C-alpha positions as CSV (number, residue, x, y, z in Angstrom):
1,M,0.0,0.0,0.0
2,T,1.4,3.3,-1.0
3,T,0.8,6.5,1.1
4,T,1.3,10.0,0.0
5,A,2.3,12.7,2.5
6,L,0.2,15.9,2.4
7,P,2.0,19.1,1.9
8,A,2.5,21.0,5.2
9,R,0.3,23.9,4.2
10,L,-2.5,21.6,3.0
11,L,-2.3,19.5,6.2
12,T,-2.5,22.7,8.4
13,A,-5.6,23.9,6.5
14,A,-7.3,20.5,6.8
15,L,-6.7,20.5,10.6
16,V,-8.1,24.0,10.9
17,I,-11.2,23.0,8.9
18,A,-11.7,19.9,11.0
19,A,-11.4,21.9,14.2
20,V,-14.1,24.4,13.0
21,L,-16.4,21.6,11.9
22,I,-15.9,19.2,14.8
23,G,-15.0,21.6,17.6
24,P,-12.6,21.0,20.5
25,G,-12.8,17.7,22.4
26,P,-13.9,17.6,26.0
27,M,-10.4,18.1,27.4
28,E,-9.8,21.0,25.0
29,A,-12.7,23.3,26.1
30,Q,-11.4,26.5,27.5
31,A,-12.5,27.3,31.1
32,Q,-14.8,30.4,31.0
33,P,-14.5,33.0,33.7
34,V,-17.3,32.9,36.3
35,C,-19.1,36.2,37.1
36,T,-19.9,36.5,40.8
37,V,-21.2,40.1,40.8
38,S,-24.8,41.1,40.4
39,R,-26.0,44.6,40.3
40,T,-29.3,46.4,40.0
41,G,-29.5,50.1,39.3
42,P,-31.4,52.5,41.4
43,G,-35.1,53.2,40.8
44,I,-35.9,55.7,38.1
45,P,-37.5,58.9,39.2
46,A,-41.2,59.2,38.5
47,P,-41.9,60.6,35.0
48,T,-44.0,63.7,34.6
49,G,-47.7,63.2,34.6
50,L,-47.9,59.8,36.3
51,P,-49.9,59.6,39.5
52,A,-48.1,58.8,42.8
53,G,-49.0,58.0,46.3
54,I,-52.3,56.3,45.7
55,P,-53.1,54.6,49.0
56,G,-52.0,51.0,49.1
57,F,-50.2,48.9,46.5
58,H,-50.5,50.1,42.9
59,A,-48.5,49.9,39.6
60,Q,-48.4,51.6,36.2
61,W,-46.9,50.1,33.1
62,Y,-43.8,52.1,32.1
63,G,-42.4,50.4,29.0
64,Q,-41.2,47.0,27.7
65,S,-38.9,45.5,25.2
66,G,-40.0,44.4,21.7
67,Y,-41.6,41.3,20.6
68,P,-39.1,38.5,19.7
69,T,-38.9,36.4,16.6
70,L,-37.1,33.1,17.3
71,C,-36.2,29.7,15.9
72,P,-37.5,26.7,17.9
73,G,-35.5,26.2,21.1
74,Q,-34.0,29.7,21.1
75,R,-34.1,31.9,24.1
76,S,-34.8,35.6,24.5
77,T,-34.6,38.0,27.4
78,A,-37.6,40.2,27.9
79,T,-37.8,43.4,29.9
80,V,-40.8,45.2,31.3
81,A,-40.9,48.3,33.6
82,Y,-43.5,49.1,36.2
83,Y,-43.8,52.3,38.1
84,N,-44.8,52.2,41.7
85,S,-47.8,54.6,41.8
86,G,-48.9,53.5,45.3
87,S,-48.1,54.7,48.8
88,L,-46.3,51.5,49.9
89,G,-42.9,50.2,48.9
90,W,-42.2,46.8,47.3
91,V,-39.9,44.7,49.5
92,Q,-38.0,41.9,47.9
93,G,-38.5,38.5,49.5
94,R,-41.1,39.6,52.0
95,M,-44.5,37.9,51.8
96,G,-47.3,40.5,51.4
97,E,-44.9,43.2,50.2
98,A,-42.8,41.6,47.4
99,A,-43.7,42.5,43.7
100,Y,-43.9,39.7,41.1
101,L,-45.2,39.3,37.6
102,G,-47.9,36.6,37.3
103,T,-49.4,34.8,34.3
104,W,-52.7,36.3,33.3
105,E,-55.8,36.1,31.1
106,P,-56.4,35.1,28.3
107,E,-53.1,33.3,27.5
108,P,-52.1,31.2,29.4
109,G,-54.7,32.3,32.1
110,Q,-54.5,33.5,35.7
111,D,-51.9,31.5,37.6
112,Q,-51.6,29.0,34.7
113,P,-48.3,27.5,33.2
114,S,-47.1,28.8,29.9
115,P,-45.2,27.0,27.1
116,L,-42.9,30.0,26.9
117,G,-41.3,29.7,30.3
118,G,-41.4,28.5,33.9
119,D,-39.6,26.5,36.5
120,G,-40.0,23.0,35.0
121,Q,-43.2,22.3,37.0
122,R,-46.7,21.5,35.6
123,G,-45.3,21.0,32.1
124,S,-43.6,24.4,31.9
125,P,-40.0,24.7,30.5
126,S,-37.3,25.5,32.8
127,T,-36.2,29.1,32.1
128,G,-35.4,30.4,35.5
129,W,-38.8,31.9,36.4
130,P,-39.5,32.0,40.2
131,R,-42.4,29.6,39.6
132,Y,-44.4,28.2,36.7
133,D,-47.0,31.0,37.2
134,R,-44.6,33.7,38.4
135,I,-42.7,35.2,35.5
136,A,-40.3,37.4,37.4
137,S,-39.7,39.0,40.8
138,Q,-38.7,42.6,41.5
139,P,-34.9,43.0,40.8
140,A,-34.2,45.5,43.5
141,A,-34.3,44.9,47.2
142,Y,-36.7,47.9,47.6
143,V,-38.8,49.8,45.1
144,G,-40.3,52.8,46.7
145,P,-43.3,54.9,45.8
146,G,-42.5,56.9,42.6
147,Q,-39.7,54.5,41.6
148,V,-39.5,52.1,38.6
149,A,-38.7,48.4,38.7
150,W,-37.3,46.8,35.5
151,F,-38.4,43.1,35.5
152,Q,-36.4,40.7,33.3
153,F,-37.3,37.1,32.4
154,Q,-36.3,34.4,29.9
155,I,-38.6,33.2,27.1
156,L,-38.0,29.9,25.4
157,A,-39.4,29.3,21.9
158,P,-41.5,26.1,21.8
159,P,-40.5,23.4,19.3
160,T,-43.7,23.9,17.3
161,P,-43.7,27.0,15.0
162,G,-46.4,29.5,15.4
163,H,-47.5,32.6,17.3
164,Y,-47.6,32.6,21.1
165,R,-48.8,35.2,23.6
166,L,-47.8,35.6,27.2
167,Y,-50.1,37.9,29.2
168,L,-48.8,39.1,32.6
169,R,-50.0,41.3,35.5
170,P,-48.1,42.7,38.5
171,L,-49.0,41.6,41.9
172,I,-47.9,41.8,45.5
173,E,-47.5,38.1,46.5
174,G,-49.9,37.2,49.2
175,A,-51.7,40.5,49.2
176,T,-53.2,41.8,45.9
177,W,-53.0,42.0,42.1
178,M,-52.1,45.4,40.9
179,E,-53.2,47.4,37.8
180,D,-52.3,47.4,34.2
181,F,-53.3,44.0,33.2
182,G,-53.5,43.6,29.4
183,V,-49.7,43.7,29.0
184,F,-48.4,40.8,26.9
185,W,-45.6,39.5,24.7
186,L,-46.2,38.2,21.2
187,V,-43.6,35.6,20.4
188,K,-43.2,34.4,16.8
189,V,-41.6,31.0,16.4
190,L,-40.2,30.4,12.9
191,N,-40.3,27.1,10.9
192,P,-37.1,25.0,11.2
193,D,-35.9,26.4,7.8
194,G,-36.3,30.0,9.0
195,S,-39.5,30.7,7.0
196,E,-42.5,32.4,8.5
197,P,-45.1,30.3,10.4
198,P,-48.7,30.4,9.3
199,P,-50.5,33.5,10.5
200,P,-52.5,33.1,13.6
201,P,-56.3,32.6,13.1
202,P,-58.3,35.8,14.0
203,P,-60.1,35.5,17.3
204,A,-63.8,34.6,17.0
205,A,-65.8,37.8,17.3
206,V,-68.8,38.2,19.5
207,G,-71.8,38.3,17.1
208,S,-73.6,41.6,16.7
209,S,-76.4,42.6,14.3
210,L,-76.7,45.5,11.9
211,G,-78.5,48.6,13.2
212,Y,-79.0,49.0,16.9
213,S,-78.5,46.3,19.5
214,N,-78.1,46.0,23.2
215,I,-75.8,43.0,24.0
216,N,-73.7,41.6,26.8
217,V,-70.1,41.1,25.7
218,P,-67.8,38.7,27.6
219,T,-64.1,39.5,27.8
220,A,-61.2,38.4,29.9
221,R,-61.9,41.5,32.1
222,G,-65.6,40.7,32.7
223,T,-68.9,40.9,30.8
224,F,-70.1,44.3,29.8
225,N,-73.4,45.6,28.6
226,V,-73.1,47.5,25.3
227,N,-75.5,49.8,23.4
228,L,-74.2,49.4,19.9
229,I,-74.9,50.9,16.4
230,K,-73.2,48.9,13.7
231,E,-73.6,49.7,10.0
232,R,-71.8,48.8,6.8
233,L,-69.4,51.5,5.7
234,S,-70.6,51.1,2.2
235,E,-74.2,52.0,3.2
236,V,-73.7,55.0,5.4
237,T,-71.8,58.3,5.3
238,V,-70.2,59.6,8.5
239,R,-70.5,63.2,9.4
240,T,-68.9,65.1,12.3
241,M,-70.8,68.2,13.3
242,T,-70.2,71.1,15.7
243,A,-72.6,73.6,17.3
244,N,-69.9,76.3,17.0
245,T,-68.8,77.8,13.6
246,A,-65.6,79.3,15.0
247,D,-63.1,78.2,17.7
248,C,-64.6,78.8,21.1
249,R,-63.0,79.0,24.6
250,D,-66.0,79.8,26.9
251,S,-69.8,79.7,26.9
252,C,-69.7,77.7,23.7
253,P,-72.9,76.9,21.8
254,V,-74.4,73.4,22.4
255,K,-77.5,71.5,21.5
256,P,-79.0,68.1,22.2
257,L,-78.1,65.1,20.0
258,A,-81.7,64.9,18.7
259,Q,-81.3,68.4,17.3
260,Y,-78.1,67.6,15.4
261,I,-79.9,64.6,13.9
262,A,-83.1,66.6,13.0
263,E,-81.1,69.4,11.4
264,S,-78.9,67.1,9.4
265,G,-81.5,64.5,8.4
266,A,-79.2,61.9,10.0
267,Y,-80.2,58.3,10.5
268,A,-78.3,57.9,13.8
269,G,-75.8,59.6,16.0
270,M,-73.8,59.7,19.2
271,N,-72.0,62.2,21.4
272,G,-68.5,63.3,20.4
273,T,-65.5,64.6,22.3
274,Y,-64.8,65.3,25.9
275,L,-66.1,68.7,26.9
276,C,-66.0,71.1,29.9
277,P,-69.6,70.9,31.2
278,P,-71.3,73.7,33.1
279,D,-71.9,71.5,36.1
280,Y,-68.1,71.1,36.8
281,A,-66.7,73.9,39.1
282,S,-63.3,73.5,37.4
283,C,-64.9,74.5,34.1
284,A,-65.7,78.1,35.1
285,G,-64.4,80.3,32.4
286,K,-64.4,77.6,29.7
287,V,-67.9,76.2,29.8
288,N,-68.9,73.8,27.0
289,S,-65.5,74.2,25.4
290,Y,-63.5,71.2,24.0
291,D,-59.8,70.9,23.5
292,Y,-60.0,68.6,20.5
293,A,-60.1,69.0,16.7
294,V,-63.4,68.3,15.0
295,Y,-64.1,68.6,11.3
296,N,-67.4,70.3,10.6
297,S,-68.7,68.3,7.6
298,V,-71.1,71.0,6.5
299,L,-68.7,73.9,6.9
300,G,-66.0,71.8,5.3
301,R,-63.3,72.9,7.7
302,W,-61.6,72.0,11.1
303,L,-62.7,73.6,14.3
304,N,-59.8,73.8,16.8
305,S,-57.3,72.9,14.1
306,W,-54.5,73.8,16.5
307,A,-55.3,70.5,18.3
308,L,-54.2,68.5,15.2
309,T,-50.6,69.0,16.4
310,S,-51.4,67.3,19.8
311,V,-50.8,63.8,21.1
312,N,-54.5,63.0,21.1
313,A,-55.9,60.3,18.9
314,L,-57.8,61.0,15.6
315,V,-60.2,59.3,13.3
316,T,-60.9,60.8,9.8
317,F,-63.1,59.8,6.9
318,S,-62.5,60.4,3.3
319,G,-65.7,59.5,1.7
320,R,-66.6,56.2,3.4
321,G,-63.1,55.0,4.3
322,P,-61.9,55.6,7.9
323,S,-58.3,56.3,9.0
324,F,-57.2,56.0,12.6
325,Y,-54.2,57.8,14.1
326,R,-52.7,57.1,17.6
327,R,-51.4,60.7,17.6
328,S,-53.2,63.4,15.6
329,E,-49.9,65.1,15.0
330,S,-49.1,62.2,12.5
331,F,-52.2,63.1,10.4
332,P,-50.9,64.2,6.9
333,R,-53.5,67.0,6.6
334,A,-55.1,65.3,3.6
335,P,-58.6,66.2,2.5
336,V,-61.4,64.6,4.6
337,T,-65.1,64.6,4.8
338,A,-65.3,64.0,8.5
339,G,-62.9,63.9,11.4
340,I,-62.8,63.9,15.2
341,S,-60.0,63.7,17.8
342,N,-60.1,62.6,21.4
343,Y,-58.0,60.5,23.8
344,P,-56.9,57.7,23.7
345,L,-56.8,55.4,20.7
346,L,-58.2,52.1,21.9
347,L,-57.3,49.6,19.2
348,Q,-54.8,49.6,16.4
349,G,-54.8,46.7,13.9
350,G,-56.8,44.6,16.3
351,S,-54.4,45.0,19.2
352,V,-55.2,46.9,22.4
353,V,-53.2,50.1,22.6
354,S,-51.5,50.3,26.0
355,S,-52.3,53.8,27.4
356,E,-53.0,53.3,31.1
357,S,-49.8,55.0,32.1
358,E,-51.1,58.2,30.4
359,Q,-54.8,57.9,31.5
360,S,-56.4,60.1,34.2
361,A,-57.9,58.6,37.3
362,A,-61.3,59.3,35.9
363,Q,-60.6,57.3,32.8
364,K,-59.5,54.3,34.9
365,A,-62.8,54.5,37.0
366,L,-65.8,52.5,36.0
367,G,-68.6,54.3,34.1
368,T,-70.3,54.7,30.8
369,R,-67.7,54.9,28.0
370,G,-68.2,56.0,24.4
371,S,-66.2,54.9,21.4
372,I,-66.1,54.8,17.6
373,G,-64.4,52.0,15.7
374,S,-64.2,50.0,12.5
375,D,-63.4,46.5,11.3
376,G,-62.7,47.6,7.8
377,T,-66.3,46.7,6.7
378,H,-68.5,48.2,9.4
379,I,-68.6,51.4,11.5
380,F,-69.3,50.8,15.2
381,L,-70.6,53.4,17.6
382,A,-70.7,52.0,21.2
383,L,-71.7,53.1,24.7
384,I,-70.4,50.5,27.2
385,S,-71.6,50.4,30.8
386,G,-69.6,49.9,33.9
387,A,-66.3,50.0,32.1
388,S,-62.9,51.8,32.3
389,V,-61.4,53.2,29.2
390,T,-59.1,50.1,28.9
391,D,-62.1,47.8,29.4
392,T,-63.7,49.5,26.4
393,A,-60.8,48.4,24.2
394,Y,-61.2,44.8,25.2
395,V,-65.0,44.9,24.6
396,L,-64.5,46.3,21.1
397,Q,-61.8,43.8,20.4
398,A,-64.2,41.0,21.4
399,L,-66.7,42.5,18.9
400,G,-64.2,42.1,16.1
401,V,-63.3,45.8,15.8
402,R,-59.8,46.4,14.4
403,D,-59.3,50.2,15.0
404,A,-61.1,52.3,17.6
405,M,-60.9,55.6,19.5
406,N,-62.4,56.6,22.8
407,L,-65.2,59.2,22.9
408,D,-66.9,60.9,25.8
409,G,-69.4,59.1,28.1
410,G,-70.8,59.5,31.6
411,G,-73.3,62.3,31.9
412,T,-72.6,63.3,28.3
413,A,-73.5,59.8,26.9
414,A,-76.2,60.0,24.2
415,M,-77.2,57.6,21.4
416,H,-80.1,58.2,19.0
417,I,-81.3,56.0,16.2
418,G,-84.7,55.4,14.5
419,G,-86.2,58.6,15.8
420,A,-85.6,57.9,19.5
421,Y,-82.9,58.0,22.1
422,R,-81.5,54.6,23.1
423,V,-79.1,56.3,25.7
424,G,-79.5,59.8,27.0
425,P,-80.2,62.6,26.1
426,G,-77.5,63.4,28.5
427,R,-75.9,66.9,28.4
428,Q,-76.2,69.2,25.5
429,L,-73.3,68.7,23.1
430,P,-70.8,71.0,21.4
431,N,-70.2,68.3,18.8
432,A,-71.5,64.9,17.6
433,V,-70.9,62.0,15.3
434,L,-73.7,61.3,12.8
435,L,-74.6,58.5,10.4
436,M,-76.3,59.5,7.1
437,K,-78.2,57.1,4.8
438,P,-79.2,57.8,1.2
């Protein structure tokens, strides 16, 4: 048998390639340095505009990292921040005072295991969570009122490609759940070849009929009674109307919803923006004024056009097609036939818009809430009873609405259709949303 020696350079190259492909043997692995230091930064000072010192344990969502796209078996570190808006501090490791993130409705459910992480118990993967139903614990020994805790946790992509959600809610272990439920992570797990998984099926919408209906809508946050007007966009024209013909700052003209409808020949209508009513002491000197832009469809121009540069939400109509903007300042000033701004945007592309950290205490309280929305085919005008503003978003999502904006409610709530009030009449209104039929 004849052997041929490889040239030295070729032999060296072959060994290098072999080392890259095969890797070092067990005895060749390099010892890695071990980190023994763990640090957590100080709490972040309270941002402007957030409430503080609410009696008891309370939390406000303060931000989070982006949604990950992963291959099966890959891990990702997620971060979410909560601001301590209560009067009591969070104390690490002390039952009844320690802050955690718990699993929540609807996926995987309250105190239920998740396929995205856990402690290895009850079928959950082992990713370092404190427990299968506790996603993370507060990182600092103490988070005082007005400070921010940055929670971190590991997500493990399941072996089956698809779209997964992890809903979470802060709590004080052994004491109480805190606010701002509705926070979630959307995790996309790619196919083994790196291609996109099939899109997730849309959630089944709660059935609702055309015209007016009064229905109970179940959501993860409870069941809510809804006065609803639903019409095909192709069969109605939306008009936004104002009682004033020029910008007004005090003693502004108002009229009942029924008068708007009678004067315009409208088929149906509902109250519009927040306003400063005469029965509020704080509204002295600005009675019946409103700090929102409304397009008067008859005059063909904006009232309070200065408000189009604000951070309020906005919905416009060009003919029969709606456009929703989370911030009215992003509106391109294109021609419209109707338009109204208010705060906040509730839904965008079918997802709940997280705005609780910017909401007022009144918006978080339970009451009658107004809204306008669309699923791309229908227009929805809704008055929802016993709801917070965030509850309203979940109700509309359950109805199949894709984009929606909050409107006024409470003592201003009014809905009129078929020649009669279904809700109200409520206060007299400086503006209204009307539906016209040929």
